[in-house]
N, C-alpha and C positions, 0 to 999 in steps of 0.2 A: 504494499499499499504506500503510495507517495506521501511524503510528509507535508504537513500544512505549515506554511511560513507566514509570519506577521513581520512586516517591516515598518518600524515606528521610530524614525530618527527625529532629532531636533534639527533646526536649520544649521548649516555651516556658515555662521555669521560673516557677512561681508563677502560671501562667495556664492552659495546656492541656498534657495529656499528649501524647507523641509520636504515639500512634495517633489521637487527636482532631485533631491538626494535619494528619496525613497524610490523614485522611478528608475534612476540610474542603477541602484543596487539590484532592483528587480530584473533589469535587462541583463546584468551580469550573471545573476543566479540562473536565469533561463538559458543562458548559453551552455550551461553544464547540466541542468536538470529542467528541461522544458515542460515536463508533465506535471510539475508540482503546483499545488494550489497556493497562490500568493495573495495576501491582503495588505494593501497599502494604507497605513494610518499615520500620516505625518503628524508630529507633535510640536508643541511649543510650551514655554513656561511663563508666558505673559510678556516677554520681550519681543524682539524682532521676529517676524514671521507668524505671530499669533493669529492675525486676521486671516492670512492665507491658509494656515492649518485648520482653523475652524471652518472656513469656507470649503475646504476639501473634504472635511468630515461630514459636513451638512450641505449637500449640493442644492437643497431647496432654499438656502439662505439667499438674501438679496443684497448686493453691494450697491451702496449709494455714493455717488460722487457729489461733493458739495462745492467744487470749484477751488480756487486758491485761498489759502489761509496763511497766517503768519508763521514763518519757519523759525527755528531756534535763534537764528542770527538776524531776524527781521526780514529776510528775503522771502518772497512767496513760495509756498510749496502746495502740492495737491492735497486736498482734504478728503477723507473717505471714512465711511463706517459701514458696518455689516448688520443687516436686520435678520434676526432669528425669529422663529415662530413665537407668538405670545408678546409681540411688540417689544422685543429685547434688542437693544443696540449694543454692539461690541465695537470698541474704539481702541486702537493701538497707538500708544504714545510715540513709539519709535517712528511711526510714519509721518508725524507732524513735528516732532521735536527730538529726533534722533541725532546722536553724535556724528554719524557720517555726513549729515547734512550741513555741517559747519564748514564755511569757507576757510575760517581760521578759528582755532579754539579760543573761547571767551568765557572762562569759568564764572566771572562776575556778572556778565551781561546776558548770557544765554537765557532764553525764556520758554515757558510752556504755553504761551498765549494761544498758539494754534490749536493745541489740544482742546482748550475750552471752547474755541470757535466751532470745532467739529461736534463737540458734545451739545452745544447750544442748538446746532442745526438738527441733530438727531432728536432732541427733546421737543423742539418746535415741530418736527415732522410726526410726532406722536409716540415716540418711544416711552414705554412705561417702566422700563428698567434699563440701567446702563451698566455695562461690564467694561472696565478699563484695564487693558493690558499695560503693566508698568515694566520698564526695563529699556536699556539702551539710550537713556536720556542724555542730552548734551548739557543740561542745565542743573543748577543747584538752587532753585528758587522757591522750594517748599510748596510748589504747586500754585504759587501766588499769581503767576501769569495766567494759568488756566482759570483760576477763580476770578481774576480781573475780567477775562472775556465773558464770564458768566454773571458779571455785575458787581463784584466786590469793589468797593471804592475806599479812598481815604476818608477820614472823618470830615474833611472839609468839602467832600463831594467830588474832588478830582480823582482821575484814574490812578491806579497803583503804578509805581515806577516798575519797569521791567528789569528782570535779572535779580539774582539773589544778593548781589553786592549792594543794592540800593535799599534793602529791607530795613537796615539798621536805622534809617532816617525817618521811618514812619512814626507819626505821633498818635495815630489812631486809625481804626478802620470802621467802615459803614457797611453793614449787611443789608440795609433796607432794599437795595435793588438787586440783591443776589438772587438769581433764578432759583425757584423752588425745586428741590430734588424730585425726580420722578417717584410716583407712588409706590412702585415696585422695588425701590431701593437702588443702591449703588454698590457694586462689587469690584474690588481691586484685585487683579491677578498679579502675583509677585512670586519670585523665587528667592527672595532674601528676607531675613527677619530682623534687619537692622532697625534700631530706633532712629529718631530724627537727629538727636544731638550727641555730642561727646566723642570719645575716641573710637567708638564702634558705630558712629552715626553717619549721616548722609555726606557731610563735607569731608570728614576725616578719612573714610573708607573709599569713597567714590570720587571725591573732588580731584585727586591727582590724575585719575584717568581722563578727566575733562580739562586738564591743563593747569589746575590750581597749584601754585607754589605753596610751601609751608605757611608763609604769611597770609596767603589768600585763603587757605583752609581755615585758619584761625578767624579771619574776617567773616567768612561765610558761616561758620558755626555760631559766631556772635550774632550775626544778622538773623539767622534762623531762630536762635534763642529769643531774640527780641520779637520776631514775628509770631512765635508760639505764645508769647506772653499776651499778645493782642488777640489772636484768633481763638485760643482756648485749648482744652485738654486733647490729648491724643499723641503727644510727642514720644511717649514711651511704649506705645503699642508696637509689637513686632511687625515690621513691614512699613512702619511710618517713614523710615529713611529711604525707602525704595524710590528710584527715579529722582534722585536729588531732593528728596523730601516731598515729592508730589503725593506720595501715599498719605503723609501727614495732612497736607492741605485738604484732601478730600475726606479724610476721617473727621477733622475738626470743622471743616467748612460745610460739608455736605452729608455728614453722618454715614460715610461709607464703611464697609467691613472688608477685611483682607482675607483672601483665600489663596491657597497654593495654586499657582497658574498651571503647573504640571498636572496636579490632581484634577483640576477643573476640566481641562481639555481631554485628559484621559477618560474621564467619566462621560463627557459630552460625546466623544467619538466612539464609545463602546469598547475601548481598549482592554479593560480588565476581562470582559467576556471573550474578546477575540483571543487574548493570550491564553485563557483557560482552555480553549479548544484547539490550541496550536501545538506543534511539535518543536518549532524553532522560532526564536525571536531575534531579529537583527535590529539593533538600535545604535545610536551614536550621536556625535556632535563635532563641531569643528576642532575642539581641543579637549582631549580627555586628560585630566590631571588629578592631583590628590583631592581636590574638592568635589570632583564629579560624583562621587558616591555618597556625599553628605547632604542629602535632601534635594539634590538637583534631579532633573528629569531622568537621566540615564541610571543613576543610582536607585531611584524609585522603581524603574522598570525591571532592573536586575532582581530586586526583591520580589516583585510581583511574579516574574517568570519562575523564580525558584519555588514559590508556593505551589506551582502546578507542574514541577519537574520538567520544565520546558528548556531545551538547549538554548544557550545564549551566545550571540556573537556581537562584539563591540567594534564599530568602525568609526574612525575619527581622522581628521586631517593630520593631527599630531597626537601622539600618546606619550605623556611624560611620567605616567605612573601605571604600573601593571594593573589592568582591570581584574578584579577578583570577586568571587561570590561572597555572600555574607559570612561564610565560615573561613574565608581567606583563600579558597581554592582559585588558582588562576583561571581566567576565562579566555576563550579564543578571541583574538583581536587582530585587527589590521589597521595600519596607519598609512594614509595616502603618501606621506613624505617618504616612507620606506619603499613603497611600491614604485613611486615615480623617481626616486633617487635623490631628490632635493626638494626643499621648500618651494623654490621658484617653479620647478616643473609641476609640482602638485597644484599650485595656485593657478598656473597657466591653463591647465586642462583638468579641472576637478571632476567633471562628469566621466571623463575617460578612466581615471583612476578609481572612481567609485564603481564603475562597471567591472574593473579588474578585481576590486575588493569583493564585489558580490559574487563573482565567479569563484574566488578563493574560498569564500564562506560556504558556497554550495559544495565544494569538494571536501571541506573539513567537517561540515555539520549536517549535510543532506543525506544522512544514512536511511 
C-alpha cells in the first residue's frame, strides 16, 4: 500500500511562499514515488505568508484589494485582506508594514499606519471579527500607527506622530474617535511570547533586527513605556511585544486576545486530522536552528506527528542544529545549502533544490 504524505512547511522567508515550497517538495517526491497520495497544507505562524497559507487552506475565502495604503516608511504599498466565512477578516501585518518594504531601515520612524488602514477598510466592509497576523514588522511603534489610522488621537485632537521614537513626547491620548472593535472580537496571531517592555521586550529583542542601535533600543523602550502609561494595561501579556509592540497596542486599545499563529492555522487547515491519517510528514522553514523546536511551527508539528507514529522529514534552507524528536532521536533532514553546494546557489534556485530535497525525502522515508 502506498504511503500517505502530508507536506506542511512554513514559508522560506524572503525566498518562497509556503505553498510554493510545498508544491516544489511534492514535485520532487513524485519523481521517485509517483503513486503516493500527497496532501499539501502550507502553514504559517502569523508572520509573512499567513494570508497566503490561509487562502490555500480555505479556497472558498475571498481576497479583497483595498488599493494603496501607507507603507512602513511612508511610501504607498498595496493593501489586502482575506474574508473567511462568518464575516471574518484576516489581515497580515507583514504585507503592509513588513521589514523588507523599507527602502532604508528606520527603527525610530517606521510605522504600522497601513495596517490600521486595511483593518478600517475590512470593518467598514462588514467584517464582524478581525484576525491579525503579527510578525515581520519593520516598526517598533507599539501599534500606535495602526491605532492612529483607526482614530486614536492626541488629547488635543491632533493625529498621533508616526514611529515609535516620537511616542515619548505624547502628553495624552483621545479615544473618542477610535473605531469600535468588531462585535466578534479581535484575535492576534503570534509566534512569540515577549512582553512589551524590558530586556525581553519589543525594543530590546527585536529592535536590533530593525536597525536600532543600543541607544535607540533604550529610547524606544522608554517611549513604549510612556505610551503604555497612557493607553493602559496589557504590557505584560505574553505576545504584547510581538511586531514591535503592535500586539500591545491592540490588546490595550482594542481588547484583542493573543493566540498561537501556528496552532490557529493548523486547526483552520485541518492539519492535526491530516497528520493523524498520514504515514509521512514533511515540514520545514527557511532556517532551522536551536529555537525551531521551542514553540515554533516546525517544533509543534514534530510533536504532533510523533503522537501518531508518523515518519518525519525536516527540510530547510539552512540547518544549524540537528532536528530531533522529543526524546532526542535525530530526524531525517535536508538543507538546501548542502544540496546546492553554497548559500548563493541555494538562494538563486530555491525551487530546484526543494525538488531535489523532495526526491531525497521520498527515497529515505517513502517505504
